[in-house]
C-alpha positions as CSV (number, residue, x, y, z in Angstrom):
1,M,0.0,-0.1,-0.1
2,T,1.1,3.2,-0.5
3,M,0.5,6.5,1.0
4,D,2.3,10.0,1.4
5,K,1.6,9.7,5.2
6,K,1.8,6.9,7.7
7,P,-1.4,5.2,8.8
8,K,-2.9,6.5,11.9
9,I,-2.8,3.7,14.6
10,L,-4.4,3.8,17.9
11,A,-2.9,1.1,20.2
12,L,-4.5,0.2,23.5
13,G,-2.8,-1.0,26.6
14,P,-3.5,-2.0,30.0
15,Q,-0.8,0.3,31.5
16,N,1.7,3.2,31.3
17,V,4.8,1.3,30.0
18,F,7.5,3.9,30.3
19,P,9.7,3.5,31.5
20,P,10.1,-0.2,30.6
21,T,11.1,-1.6,34.0
22,D,9.9,-5.1,33.5
23,G,9.4,-7.6,30.7
24,G,5.6,-6.5,30.2
25,K,6.3,-3.1,30.1
26,E,9.1,-3.6,27.8
27,G,7.1,-6.2,25.4
28,I,4.7,-3.1,24.9
29,F,7.2,-0.3,24.6
30,G,9.7,-1.9,22.2
31,A,6.7,-3.2,20.0
32,L,5.4,0.4,19.5
33,K,8.6,2.0,19.1
34,S,9.3,-0.8,16.3
35,L,5.8,0.1,14.8
36,C,7.0,3.7,14.2
37,D,8.8,2.7,11.1
38,Y,5.2,2.0,9.4
39,F,2.6,3.7,11.3
40,D,1.8,7.2,13.1
41,V,1.6,5.5,16.5
42,T,-0.8,6.7,19.8
43,Y,-0.8,4.8,22.8
44,A,-3.9,5.2,25.0
45,F,-4.0,3.8,28.3
46,P,-5.7,4.0,31.9
47,A,-3.6,6.3,33.9
48,G,-6.1,7.7,36.6
49,E,-5.5,11.5,37.7
50,H,-1.8,10.8,37.9
51,P,-0.3,9.5,34.8
52,G,3.7,9.2,35.6
53,D,6.4,9.6,33.7
54,L,5.6,10.0,29.7
55,S,8.9,11.5,28.7
56,G,10.3,8.6,26.8
57,Y,7.1,8.3,24.5
58,A,7.8,11.4,22.4
59,D,11.7,10.5,22.0
60,A,10.5,7.1,20.7
61,G,8.1,8.9,18.4
62,I,4.9,7.6,20.1
63,H,2.0,10.0,20.8
64,A,1.1,8.6,24.7
65,L,-2.6,9.4,25.5
66,P,-3.0,8.6,29.4
67,I,-6.8,8.1,30.1
68,N,-8.3,9.3,33.6
69,Y,-9.6,5.9,34.3
70,T,-8.5,3.7,36.8
71,P,-9.4,-0.2,36.3
72,L,-10.5,-1.6,39.8
73,E,-11.3,-4.9,40.7
74,S,-14.0,-5.2,43.6
75,L,-16.5,-7.9,45.0
76,K,-19.1,-5.8,43.1
77,S,-17.3,-5.7,40.1
78,T,-16.5,-9.0,39.9
79,L,-19.8,-10.4,40.9
80,W,-21.2,-8.1,38.1
81,A,-18.7,-9.5,35.3
82,T,-19.5,-12.8,36.3
83,L,-23.5,-12.4,36.0
84,Q,-22.6,-11.3,32.8
85,L,-20.7,-14.3,32.0
86,R,-17.4,-12.4,31.4
87,P,-13.9,-12.7,33.6
88,F,-13.8,-9.9,35.6
89,K,-10.0,-9.2,34.4
90,F,-11.3,-8.4,31.0
91,Q,-14.6,-6.6,31.9
92,K,-12.6,-4.0,34.1
93,Y,-10.7,-2.8,31.2
94,S,-14.1,-2.3,28.7
95,S,-16.8,-1.7,31.6
96,P,-19.1,1.1,30.1
97,S,-17.1,3.7,32.3
98,A,-14.0,2.8,30.6
99,V,-15.6,3.4,27.3
100,R,-17.2,6.7,28.1
101,A,-13.4,7.9,29.6
102,Y,-11.6,6.7,26.4
103,C,-14.1,8.0,23.9
104,M,-13.9,11.7,25.7
105,A,-10.6,11.7,25.7
106,L,-9.9,10.3,22.4
107,P,-9.3,13.3,19.6
108,K,-11.8,12.6,16.8
109,E,-9.3,11.5,14.0
110,S,-9.7,8.7,11.6
111,Y,-7.5,6.0,12.7
112,S,-6.7,3.4,9.9
113,L,-6.1,0.6,12.7
114,V,-6.8,-0.1,16.6
115,L,-4.4,-2.3,18.2
116,C,-5.1,-4.2,21.4
117,F,-2.0,-5.0,23.5
118,H,-4.0,-7.5,25.4
119,A,-6.7,-9.8,25.2
120,H,-8.2,-7.9,28.4
121,T,-8.6,-4.8,25.8
122,W,-10.3,-6.6,23.0
123,R,-13.8,-5.3,23.9
124,L,-12.6,-2.0,24.4
125,G,-11.2,-1.7,21.2
126,E,-14.3,-2.9,19.5
127,A,-16.5,-0.3,21.5
128,I,-14.2,2.7,20.5
129,R,-14.5,1.7,17.0
130,R,-18.2,1.9,17.4
131,C,-18.2,5.1,19.5
132,L,-15.6,6.8,16.9
133,N,-17.3,5.3,14.1
134,L,-14.0,4.1,12.6
135,K,-13.5,2.5,9.3
136,A,-10.8,0.2,10.5
137,P,-10.1,-3.3,11.6
138,V,-9.2,-4.1,15.1
139,I,-6.1,-6.3,15.8
140,V,-5.6,-7.7,19.1
141,R,-2.2,-8.9,20.3
142,E,-1.8,-12.1,22.7
143,H,0.4,-11.9,25.0
144,N,0.0,-15.5,25.9
145,I,-3.2,-17.9,26.1
146,E,-4.9,-16.5,29.5
147,Y,-7.0,-19.3,30.0
148,E,-3.9,-21.5,30.0
149,V,-2.3,-19.2,32.6
150,V,-5.5,-19.7,34.8
151,A,-5.3,-23.1,34.5
152,S,-1.7,-23.0,35.6
153,Y,-2.3,-21.2,38.7
154,I,-5.5,-23.1,39.7
155,K,-3.0,-26.0,40.4
156,S,-1.7,-24.1,43.6
157,L,-5.0,-23.4,45.0
158,R,-6.9,-25.7,47.4
159,G,-10.6,-25.7,48.3
160,A,-13.2,-23.0,47.9
161,L,-10.3,-20.9,46.2
162,K,-9.9,-23.6,43.7
163,L,-13.6,-24.2,43.0
164,A,-13.8,-20.3,42.3
165,A,-10.9,-20.0,40.0
166,G,-12.6,-23.0,38.2
167,V,-15.3,-20.8,37.3
168,F,-13.2,-17.6,36.3
169,L,-11.4,-20.2,34.1
170,R,-14.3,-21.5,32.2
171,L,-15.3,-17.9,31.7
172,T,-11.8,-17.0,30.5
173,E,-11.7,-19.7,28.1
174,R,-15.0,-19.1,26.8
175,E,-14.4,-15.3,26.4
176,E,-11.0,-15.5,24.6
177,Q,-11.9,-18.5,21.9
178,R,-14.9,-15.9,21.3
179,M,-12.6,-13.2,20.5
180,W,-10.3,-15.6,18.6
181,R,-13.5,-16.3,16.0
182,Q,-14.8,-12.4,16.0
183,A,-11.8,-10.1,16.3
184,D,-10.7,-8.9,12.9
185,S,-7.2,-10.6,13.4
186,V,-5.5,-11.8,16.3
187,A,-1.5,-11.8,16.6
188,F,0.1,-14.5,18.5
189,L,4.1,-14.2,19.9
190,T,4.8,-17.8,19.3
191,V,4.1,-20.7,16.5
192,R,2.9,-22.9,19.4
193,D,0.1,-20.7,20.8
194,L,-1.0,-19.6,17.3
195,A,-1.4,-23.9,16.3
196,V,-3.7,-23.6,20.0
197,A,-5.9,-20.9,18.5
198,K,-6.2,-22.5,15.3
199,S,-7.1,-25.7,16.7
200,H,-9.8,-23.9,18.7
201,S,-11.1,-21.4,15.9
202,R,-12.9,-22.8,12.7
203,S,-13.6,-19.0,11.8
204,G,-11.6,-15.8,12.8
205,R,-8.0,-14.9,11.5
206,Q,-4.7,-15.8,13.4
207,F,-1.3,-14.8,12.6
208,L,2.1,-14.9,13.9
209,A,3.6,-11.5,14.8
210,P,6.8,-12.8,17.3
211,E,7.8,-11.3,20.5
212,G,10.9,-9.0,20.4
213,I,13.4,-7.4,22.4
214,E,16.1,-4.7,21.7
215,I,19.1,-6.7,20.8
216,P,22.6,-5.3,22.1
217,P,25.5,-5.1,19.9
218,P,27.7,-8.4,19.9
219,R,30.3,-8.8,22.2
220,V,33.7,-10.8,22.4
221,V,32.2,-13.6,24.7
222,V,34.8,-14.8,27.3
223,Y,34.0,-17.9,29.2
224,P,33.8,-16.9,32.9
225,G,34.9,-19.9,34.4
226,P,33.7,-23.0,36.3
227,D,33.0,-21.4,39.6
228,A,30.9,-18.2,38.1
229,P,27.4,-17.8,39.7
230,L,24.1,-19.0,38.3
231,L,21.5,-15.9,37.5
232,L,17.9,-16.2,38.3
233,L,16.1,-12.8,37.1
234,F,12.9,-12.7,40.0
235,N,9.7,-10.2,39.8
236,P,8.4,-10.0,43.2
237,N,5.1,-8.0,42.1
238,A,4.4,-11.1,39.4
239,L,2.4,-13.8,41.5
240,Q,3.6,-16.6,38.7
241,S,7.5,-15.6,39.3
242,V,6.8,-15.8,42.9
243,L,5.6,-19.3,42.8
244,N,7.8,-20.5,40.2
245,L,10.9,-19.2,42.7
246,Q,9.4,-21.0,45.6
247,R,9.1,-24.3,43.9
248,F,12.3,-24.1,42.1
249,V,14.1,-23.4,45.4
250,V,12.4,-26.3,47.7
251,Q,12.2,-28.9,44.9
252,H,15.4,-28.1,42.9
253,W,18.0,-25.7,44.3
254,A,17.9,-27.4,47.6
255,R,19.2,-30.7,45.7
256,V,21.8,-28.7,43.5
257,C,23.5,-27.0,46.5
258,C,23.9,-30.4,48.2
259,D,25.5,-32.0,45.2
260,P,29.2,-32.9,45.9
261,R,30.0,-31.7,42.1
262,M,29.3,-28.0,42.8
263,T,30.0,-26.8,46.5
264,G,31.2,-23.8,45.5
265,T,28.4,-22.7,42.9
266,R,26.3,-20.1,43.8
267,L,22.8,-18.7,42.6
268,R,22.4,-15.1,42.3
269,V,18.6,-13.6,42.5
270,T,17.4,-10.4,41.4
271,G,14.4,-8.2,42.6
272,Q,14.6,-8.4,46.3
273,S,17.5,-8.0,49.2
274,Q,18.6,-10.9,51.2
275,V,16.1,-9.9,54.3
276,Q,13.1,-10.0,51.5
277,L,14.0,-13.0,49.5
278,A,14.1,-15.1,52.6
279,E,10.6,-13.7,53.5
280,T,9.3,-14.4,50.4
281,L,10.9,-18.0,50.6
282,S,9.8,-18.4,54.4
283,L,13.7,-18.9,55.4
284,E,15.7,-17.4,57.6
285,P,18.5,-15.1,55.7
286,Q,21.4,-17.5,57.3
287,E,19.3,-20.4,55.5
288,L,19.9,-18.5,52.3
289,E,23.6,-18.4,53.0
290,A,23.6,-21.8,53.6
291,M,22.0,-22.9,50.4
292,R,24.8,-20.3,48.5
293,I,21.8,-17.8,47.3
294,D,22.7,-14.1,46.9
295,A,20.2,-11.6,46.9
296,L,21.0,-8.8,44.7
297,G,18.4,-6.4,44.9
298,F,16.7,-4.3,42.0
299,V,19.6,-4.4,39.2
300,P,19.2,-1.3,36.9
301,D,21.6,-2.6,34.2
302,L,21.9,-6.5,34.2
303,Q,24.6,-6.4,31.7
304,V,27.5,-6.6,34.2
305,E,25.7,-9.7,35.9
306,F,25.4,-11.3,32.1
307,K,28.9,-11.0,31.5
308,S,29.7,-12.5,34.9
309,C,27.3,-15.3,35.1
310,L,27.9,-18.9,33.8
311,A,24.2,-19.3,32.9
312,L,20.6,-17.8,33.3
313,L,18.3,-20.3,35.1
314,S,14.4,-19.7,34.0
315,P,12.5,-22.2,36.3
316,T,8.7,-21.8,34.9
317,F,6.5,-24.3,36.4
318,T,3.6,-21.9,36.4
319,G,2.1,-19.3,33.7
320,G,2.2,-19.1,30.1
321,G,4.0,-17.3,27.1
322,I,7.4,-16.8,26.3
323,R,10.0,-15.3,28.7
324,K,11.3,-12.4,27.8
325,K,14.2,-12.7,30.2
326,I,15.4,-16.1,28.0
327,L,15.5,-13.8,25.0
328,E,17.4,-11.1,26.9
329,A,20.0,-13.7,28.1
330,M,20.3,-15.3,24.6
331,A,20.8,-11.8,23.0
332,H,23.6,-11.1,25.7
333,Q,25.2,-14.1,24.7
334,V,24.6,-16.1,27.8
335,P,23.5,-20.1,28.1
336,V,19.9,-20.7,29.2
337,I,19.1,-23.3,31.5
338,A,15.0,-23.3,31.5
339,T,12.2,-26.0,32.3
340,S,10.3,-27.7,29.6
341,L,7.6,-25.7,29.9
342,D,9.6,-22.7,28.8
343,I,11.1,-24.8,25.9
344,E,7.9,-25.7,24.5
345,S,6.9,-22.2,24.5
346,T,8.4,-21.7,20.9
347,N,9.5,-23.9,17.9
348,Y,13.0,-22.2,18.0
349,F,14.5,-23.3,21.6
350,L,16.3,-26.3,20.7
351,H,17.8,-28.5,23.6
352,G,21.7,-29.2,23.5
353,S,21.9,-26.6,20.6
354,N,21.0,-22.8,21.8
355,I,19.2,-23.8,25.2
356,L,19.6,-26.6,27.8
357,C,16.4,-28.3,29.6
358,F,15.8,-29.5,33.0
359,D,12.8,-30.9,34.7
360,D,11.5,-32.9,37.6
361,Q,14.1,-35.6,37.4
362,S,16.6,-35.5,40.5
363,N,19.8,-34.8,38.7
364,A,18.5,-33.3,35.5
365,L,19.6,-29.4,37.0
366,S,22.7,-30.5,38.3
367,N,23.9,-32.3,35.3
368,S,23.0,-29.3,33.1
369,I,25.4,-26.9,35.5
370,V,28.1,-29.7,35.5
371,A,28.0,-30.0,31.6
372,L,28.4,-26.1,31.6
373,Q,31.2,-26.2,34.0
374,Q,33.4,-28.9,32.7
375,N,32.6,-27.9,29.1
376,Q,33.8,-24.6,27.6
377,E,33.1,-25.8,23.9
378,L,29.3,-26.7,24.9
379,W,29.4,-23.3,26.7
380,K,30.4,-21.4,23.5
381,R,28.3,-23.1,21.1
382,L,25.1,-22.1,23.2
383,S,26.2,-18.6,23.9
384,Q,26.6,-18.3,19.7
385,N,23.6,-20.1,19.0
386,G,21.3,-18.2,21.3
387,R,22.3,-15.2,19.7
388,K,21.5,-16.5,16.5
389,A,18.1,-17.7,17.5
390,V,17.2,-14.1,18.8
391,E,18.5,-12.6,15.9
392,S,16.6,-14.6,13.5
393,Y,13.2,-14.9,15.4
394,A,12.8,-12.4,18.1
395,S,13.6,-8.9,16.8
396,W,11.4,-6.0,17.0
397,P,11.7,-5.1,13.3
398,L,9.9,-8.8,12.7
399,F,6.9,-8.0,14.8
400,A,6.4,-4.6,13.2
401,R,6.5,-5.7,9.9
402,S,4.5,-8.6,10.7
403,I,1.7,-6.1,11.8
404,S,2.2,-4.1,8.6
405,D,1.7,-6.9,6.5
406,E,-1.6,-7.9,8.2
407,F,-2.9,-4.5,8.2
408,N,-2.6,-4.0,4.4
409,I,-4.3,-7.5,3.8
410,L,-7.1,-6.2,6.2
411,H,-7.3,-2.5,5.0
412,S,-9.0,-3.0,1.7
413,R,-11.9,-4.5,3.4
414,F,-12.6,-1.3,5.2
């Protein structure tokens, strides 16, 4: 399609994503920046009365539009959403009050595309299109399959909570699969999630728009030595990260730290202080030291940690989607040891070639660590192949191009 000006895109997200201080925020901010190569991008998001820091949007070429609306979860709103047979996490972003706030704040422009940066904002995008009478397609970007994440969380619950969560699971599955059928098009980050959606949708359009990251310049890789620490990136504000870390320490690291082959191997964990991490794990600080776990607190720049560690550990047992921390480590030429849930999230993670896998077998993790400690050639191969995989399959230009190509297909229909 040839145009004198870039088509205008209205992007809808669940939060202010600047500064991009975590994977969820960077996953939207990086995508928005890449789209500026093809579109004139406006990003609208709920911000309440205090929108926060917006300085980085203009520098990236993005028009930020904070909306004076705060999505809330209350017993009343949850019951009301349930009575409407909608999951409350979807409903809170597209309630009548949300739609009114957006339509009042949005300039009356002729947007060529509405792009929803979360399944939760799908109905909001549809409502805005009707309100503004837009002749534009709505594309939804799936971060992961929401009902699979809910099903994964349910495994950690008991009793009445598990029963209540089961109702939410059914509503989420129903809403999400309806979205796959009814949205003009749905973008998936991984081949695996795309295949799941196609198997459940006899109608609707789905396509691949791969997750990207900011890829740093290549560096001269130096093997850090067999005694280099292992690195685990922890987000204490994400429930799935907490559950995964707790399970990992109890079921896996407790065995590793007792393995006589690794009496000096230490685990470095970001995100909390030693006292905070001990509380999260229901341990005493001295027990963390006995297990050779070092809490790093908030680390503003991970490059030093990446350069000095033996490998990144990604212990994902609960949750869904692709882990951006894996992509970041690979981009920085750091070997990754991950669970099968991580590796199965996409088709370009290849055990033994660009990543190592561990599961619940008693010595699987220890054996992978020892292999990297004793085999420099394996370490270098994983470092090199991991970088190549990210360059080939997880760059932001690939994402932007896929959205632009899909827009060009849909645009002629409107």
